[in-house]
C-alpha positions in Angstrom: -3.5 -25.2 1.8 -7.3 -24.4 1.5 -7.1 -21.3 3.6 -4.0 -19.9 1.7 -6.1 -20.5 -1.6 -9.3 -19.2 -0.3 -7.0 -15.8 0.8 -5.8 -15.7 -2.7 -9.2 -16.2 -5.0 -10.5 -13.6 -2.2 -7.7 -11.0 -3.0 -8.0 -11.9 -6.8 -12.0 -11.1 -6.7 -11.2 -7.9 -4.9 -9.0 -6.2 -6.9 -11.5 -6.8 -10.2 -14.7 -5.9 -8.5 -12.4 -2.2 -7.7 -10.7 -2.5 -11.0 -14.2 -2.1 -12.7 -15.0 0.2 -10.2 -12.5 2.7 -11.3 -13.0 2.3 -14.7 -16.9 2.9 -14.5 -15.7 6.4 -12.6 -13.5 7.4 -15.0 -10.3 6.3 -14.2 -7.7 3.9 -14.4 -8.5 0.1 -13.9 -5.0 -0.3 -12.6 -5.7 1.9 -9.6 -7.8 -1.0 -8.2 -4.0 -2.3 -7.3 -3.8 0.0 -4.4 -6.5 -2.3 -2.4 -3.6 -4.8 -2.2 -1.6 -2.2 -0.5 -3.0 -1.5 3.7 -3.9 1.9 4.8 -3.2 2.7 1.0 -6.5 1.2 0.6 -8.5 3.2 2.7 -7.2 6.2 1.5 -7.8 5.3 -1.9 -11.8 4.0 -0.7 -12.1 8.0 0.4 -10.5 8.9 -3.0 -13.1 7.5 -4.8 -16.1 8.3 -2.3 -15.4 12.2 -2.1 -13.8 13.0 -5.4 -15.6 14.1 -8.8 -15.6 11.1 -11.2 -14.5 12.0 -14.4 -17.2 9.8 -15.7 -19.4 12.4 -14.2 -17.7 15.4 -15.0 -18.0 14.7 -18.9 -21.4 14.2 -18.3 -21.8 17.6 -17.0 -19.5 19.6 -19.3 -22.1 17.6 -22.1 -25.0 18.7 -20.3 -23.9 22.0 -20.3 -22.6 22.2 -23.9 -26.1 20.5 -24.8 -24.2 18.0 -27.2 -24.3 14.0 -26.6 -21.3 13.0 -24.8 -19.2 10.9 -26.5 
């Protein structure tokens, strides 16, 4: 039982961490749930690593327009 509880707590922590990471990047936080699906989690990490984050895109556009971001 102790090992199962550790697995559940570890999984919950993983989901919360990735939920916050996706939110800070400008995506929906629910995408963090993809980390629970084998093979999809690897694709999700690659997507997060190599895509242009919406928050950075908004910042770049604001700098180009010389207006403060919202």
